[in-house]
C-alpha positions in Angstrom: 20.5 4.8 -5.0 20.1 8.5 -4.6 21.9 8.4 -1.4 24.9 6.0 -3.1 24.9 8.7 -6.4 25.3 11.8 -3.5 28.6 10.0 -2.3 30.0 8.9 -5.9 28.4 10.6 -8.7 30.2 8.3 -11.2 28.3 5.6 -9.9 26.1 3.8 -12.9 23.0 1.8 -12.0 21.5 -0.9 -14.3 18.3 -1.6 -12.9 16.6 -4.8 -13.3 12.8 -4.8 -12.5 8.8 -4.2 -13.9 8.8 -1.3 -11.6 8.0 1.8 -14.4 11.1 3.1 -15.8 9.3 6.8 -15.1 9.3 6.0 -11.3 13.2 6.0 -11.6 13.3 8.7 -14.0 11.5 11.1 -11.2 13.7 9.6 -8.5 17.3 9.6 -10.0 19.9 12.3 -10.9 22.3 9.5 -12.0 22.6 7.5 -14.9 21.1 4.3 -15.3 19.8 1.7 -17.8 16.6 0.4 -17.4 16.0 -3.7 -18.1 12.6 -4.8 -17.9 12.2 -8.0 -15.9 10.1 -9.9 -13.2 12.7 -10.6 -10.7 9.8 -11.1 -7.8 6.5 -11.7 -7.6 6.1 -10.6 -3.9 2.1 -11.1 -3.5 -0.7 -10.6 -5.9 -3.3 -7.9 -4.9 -6.9 -7.5 -5.7 -7.3 -4.2 -3.8 -4.8 -2.3 -2.0 -5.6 -3.9 1.1 -6.7 -7.1 -0.3 -4.2 -9.9 -1.6 -5.1 -13.2 -3.7 -3.1 -15.9 -2.4 -4.5 -18.5 -4.9 -3.8 -16.5 -7.7 -0.1 -15.7 -5.7 0.4 -19.6 -5.5 -0.4 -20.3 -9.3 1.9 -17.6 -10.6 4.9 -18.6 -8.1 4.3 -22.1 -9.7 4.9 -20.5 -12.9 8.2 -18.7 -11.8 10.0 -20.7 -9.1 12.5 -22.1 -9.0 14.1 -19.6 -11.2 14.9 -21.0 -15.2 18.7 -22.0 -15.5 19.2 -20.9 -18.7 17.8 -17.6 -17.5 19.9 -17.5 -14.7 22.9 -17.8 -16.9 22.1 -15.7 -19.3 21.3 -12.7 -17.0 25.1 -13.4 -15.2 26.4 -13.0 -19.0 24.8 -9.8 -19.4 25.6 -8.4 -15.6 29.2 -9.5 -16.3 29.4 -7.6 -19.9 27.7 -4.6 -18.5 31.2 -4.5 -15.9 28.5 -4.6 -12.8 30.6 -4.4 -9.5 27.9 -5.6 -7.2 24.5 -6.9 -7.3 21.9 -5.1 -4.8 18.7 -7.1 -4.4 15.7 -5.1 -3.0 13.8 -8.8 -1.7 13.9 -9.5 -5.2 15.4 -13.3 -4.9 16.6 -13.9 -8.3 19.3 -11.2 -8.3 21.4 -13.8 -5.9 21.1 -16.4 -8.2 22.3 -14.1 -10.4 25.4 -12.9 -8.4 26.4 -16.3 -7.5 26.5 -17.5 -11.4 28.4 -14.1 -12.6 31.1 -14.3 -9.6 29.8 -11.3 -8.2 28.9 -10.1 -4.6 25.3 -9.8 -3.6 23.7 -7.6 -1.1 20.2 -8.4 0.2 18.4 -5.4 1.8 14.9 -6.4 3.5 12.7 -5.7 6.3 11.2 -8.8 5.5 12.1 -11.6 2.9 8.9 -13.4 0.8 9.2 -16.9 2.7 8.3 -15.0 5.9 5.5 -13.5 4.6 4.3 -16.5 2.9 4.4 -18.6 6.3 1.6 -16.4 7.6 -0.8 -18.2 5.1 0.1 -21.5 5.2 -2.9 -22.4 6.9 -5.3 -21.7 4.0 -2.7 -22.1 1.1 -0.6 -25.2 2.1 0.8 -25.2 -1.8 3.1 -22.4 -0.5 5.2 -24.5 1.5 7.8 -25.7 -1.2 8.0 -22.0 -2.0 9.0 -20.9 1.1 11.8 -23.6 1.3 13.2 -22.8 -1.8 13.2 -18.7 -1.2 14.7 -19.5 2.4 17.7 -21.0 0.9 18.3 -18.6 -1.8 17.9 -15.6 0.7 20.5 -17.4 2.8 22.8 -17.3 0.1 23.4 -13.6 -0.2 26.6 -12.4 0.6 25.9 -9.7 2.4 22.5 -9.1 4.3 21.3 -5.7 5.0 18.1 -5.1 7.2 16.1 -1.7 7.4 14.0 -0.8 10.7 10.9 -1.6 11.2 12.9 -5.4 10.8 9.9 -8.1 10.5 12.7 -10.9 11.6 16.0 -9.8 12.6 18.3 -12.2 11.2 22.3 -12.1 11.6 23.0 -8.8 9.5 25.9 -6.9 8.2 23.9 -3.8 8.8 20.6 -2.6 10.3 19.5 0.7 9.6 17.0 3.1 10.5 13.8 3.6 8.3 15.1 3.5 4.5 13.5 6.3 2.3 13.5 9.1 -0.8 14.5 12.3 0.6 12.6 15.3 0.2 13.6 17.7 -2.2 11.4 21.0 -2.1 10.2 23.1 0.8 6.7 22.5 2.0 6.1 26.3 1.5 7.1 26.2 -2.6 4.8 22.8 -2.7 1.9 24.3 -1.5 1.9 27.4 -3.5 2.0 25.0 -6.3 -1.1 22.8 -5.0 -2.9 26.4 -4.1 -2.8 25.4 -0.8 -2.5 28.9 1.6 0.9 28.1 3.9 -1.1 28.3 6.9 -4.3 26.0 6.0 -4.5 22.5 7.2 -3.8 19.7 4.7 -4.6 15.9 4.8 -2.6 13.9 2.2 -4.7 10.0 1.7 -2.1 7.7 -0.3 -2.6 3.7 -0.6 1.2 3.1 -1.5 1.1 3.3 -5.4 -1.6 0.8 -6.0 -5.1 2.4 -7.4 -8.1 2.6 -5.2 -11.6 3.3 -5.8 -12.9 6.0 -2.8 -16.1 6.2 -2.2 -16.2 9.0 0.3 -14.6 12.1 -2.1 -18.0 13.7 -2.1 -17.8 14.1 1.5 -14.4 15.5 1.2 -15.1 18.0 -1.1 -17.7 19.8 0.7 -15.6 20.3 3.8 -14.9 24.1 4.0 -12.1 24.0 6.9 -9.5 21.4 5.5 -7.6 20.9 1.7 -7.1 16.8 0.6 -4.3 16.0 -1.1 -5.0 12.4 -2.7 -2.6 10.8 -5.2 -3.3 8.1 -7.8 -7.3 8.1 -8.2 -7.4 10.6 -11.1 -6.0 10.6 -14.9 -5.3 14.2 -14.6 -4.6 16.8 -11.7 -8.2 17.9 -10.8 -9.2 20.6 -8.2 -12.8 20.3 -6.8 -12.9 22.8 -4.3 -10.4 22.1 -1.5 -10.1 18.3 -2.6 -7.1 18.0 -4.8 -6.7 14.8 -7.3 -3.3 13.7 -8.8 -2.3 11.0 -11.1 -0.4 8.5 -10.3 2.3 10.0 -11.6 2.2 13.6 -11.1 4.5 16.6 -11.3 4.7 16.4 -7.4 7.7 14.1 -5.5 5.8 12.2 -3.4 8.2 12.4 -0.2 7.7 16.6 -1.1 4.0 15.8 -0.9 4.6 14.1 2.3 6.3 16.8 4.0 4.4 19.6 3.1 0.7 17.9 4.4 0.2 18.1 8.5 -1.4 14.7 8.3 -0.9 11.5 5.8 -4.1 8.9 6.0 -3.4 5.5 4.4 -2.1 2.1 3.6 0.4 0.5 6.2 3.0 0.0 4.1 7.1 0.2 4.4 7.6 2.9 2.0 4.7 5.3 3.5 5.7 4.6 7.3 9.4 5.3 6.1 8.7 8.4 4.9 6.2 9.8 7.3 8.8 8.8 9.5 11.5 10.8 8.4 8.9 13.9 8.1 7.2 13.6 11.7 3.7 13.9 10.3 1.0 12.2 12.5 -0.2 9.2 10.6 -3.8 7.5 10.3 -3.0 4.2 9.4 -4.9 1.7 7.4 -4.3 -2.5 9.0 -4.0 -5.4 6.1 -4.6 -7.4 9.2 -4.0 -10.6 7.1 -0.5 -9.1 6.0 2.1 -10.4 8.1 4.2 -7.9 8.0 1.4 -4.9 9.6 1.7 -6.0 12.9 5.5 -5.0 12.8 4.8 -1.7 11.3 1.9 -1.0 13.5 3.9 -1.5 16.7 6.8 0.6 15.2 4.5 3.2 14.2 2.7 3.4 17.6 6.2 3.7 19.1 7.9 6.2 16.7 4.9 8.3 15.3 1.8 10.6 16.5 -0.7 8.0 15.2 -4.2 6.1 15.2 -5.2 2.7 13.5 -8.0 2.4 11.3 -9.9 -0.9 9.7 -10.6 -1.1 6.3 -14.2 -0.7 7.2 -13.5 2.7 8.9 -11.4 3.7 6.5 -14.0 3.2 3.5 -17.1 4.5 5.3 -15.0 7.6 5.8 -16.0 7.1 10.1 -12.3 8.2 10.6 -13.3 12.3 9.9 -14.4 12.5 13.2 -11.6 11.5 14.7 -9.3 13.9 12.5 -9.3 17.1 14.6 -7.5 15.1 17.2 -4.7 14.0 14.5 -4.3 17.2 13.3 -4.2 18.7 17.0 -0.9 16.5 17.2 2.5 18.2 16.9 5.3 16.8 14.3 8.2 15.0 16.1 11.3 16.9 14.7 13.7 14.1 13.3 17.5 14.4 14.2 19.1 10.7 13.3 20.1 9.8 9.8 17.8 8.4 7.0 18.6 4.8 6.6 19.1 5.4 2.8 22.3 6.9 3.7 23.7 4.3 5.8 23.0 1.7 3.3 24.8 4.0 0.7 27.8 4.3 2.6 28.1 0.4 3.3 27.5 -0.2 -0.3 30.1 2.3 -1.2 32.7 0.9 0.7 31.7 -2.5 -0.5 32.6 -1.1 -4.0 36.1 0.5 -3.2 37.6 -1.9 -1.0 
C-alpha cells in the first residue's frame, strides 16, 4: 500500500481486517478507512512458536464455509465504496467478495492456508474439508502474485523478491533516539509481533559490550543498563529498528525475513519445526543471508550468547535489487489504470 501510494498519491484504501488500525496509521501516509472484520483465521497460536491445531479446527468449523449473506453484504459495501480492485494478502474472504461484487481480485501470497493445513493432516483429519474448500477459493482469484520465498510455485502473473515495508529514518538517527552510540554493537530480538515471555532478560542486562533492543515485552519504554525494552506499539518504526541493528535474533517469519533481507543484516533465526513454511524460509535465509539456526530450546536458554560473537563478526550484505513491494505496486497500478 505504501509503495502504491508513492506511484499514485490519489489512491485510497478500504482495509478490512482485525490487524489493529494503529499498524496502518504508523505505516501509511495515504488516506485509508478501517473496517474491523475477521477475514482470515490462519493458525491459532499458544505462543509465537507453538500453534494450537485443535483450537484452529474449532474456529475454522465456525468460520467456513463463509456465510453467503455476509459475502453479499460486503459485496454491496465495496461497490458503494467504489472500490476498483480487491487485494487479498492470503485472506480468502476477499476473493469471494470480489466475485460477488464483479470487481477483480488479486491474491498476494508466499503460501496459502490450504497448503499450510496439509502439514497437519497426519494429526488432525478434520482439516481435510477446510483444505478442499480453501483450495477452490484461492484458485478463483483473478490474478495471483507470489512473493519470494515462495512455498509452492503456481502459475502466477508476477513473482517478486521479498516484500517488506521500507526503512524511513537513517540508522544513526534511530540509534541517537535510543541512546546508543553510533559505534556500539546492537542486537535486536523480535518474535514477529506476538507477545512472548523472555526468560533471559536478566542475563542480557548484565552484559557490558552489547546493546539489546527488544520490541514488545514491555508496556512502556524501559532502559535497563544496555537492555532497551519497547512496547508493542512504540515511537519506532520496525524496519528502522532492523536497519539500525547489527544482528537480528528471532522467529523465522515472513515479515522478519523480508525486512532483514533488505537490510542485509545477519540473522539468528528460531525454527518453528512443525510449521510448514519454516523449511522454505530457512532454505532462503541460508542462501541469501548471513545466518545461523536456533532451536526453541536454544533460544529460550540463551545458549546462543556463546555464538553471538561469530554472528556479529559477519558483514552486512548490500542490496541493490528491488523491493518486491515496488513490483507489486507497479502491477496493481497497471491493473487500476487499464
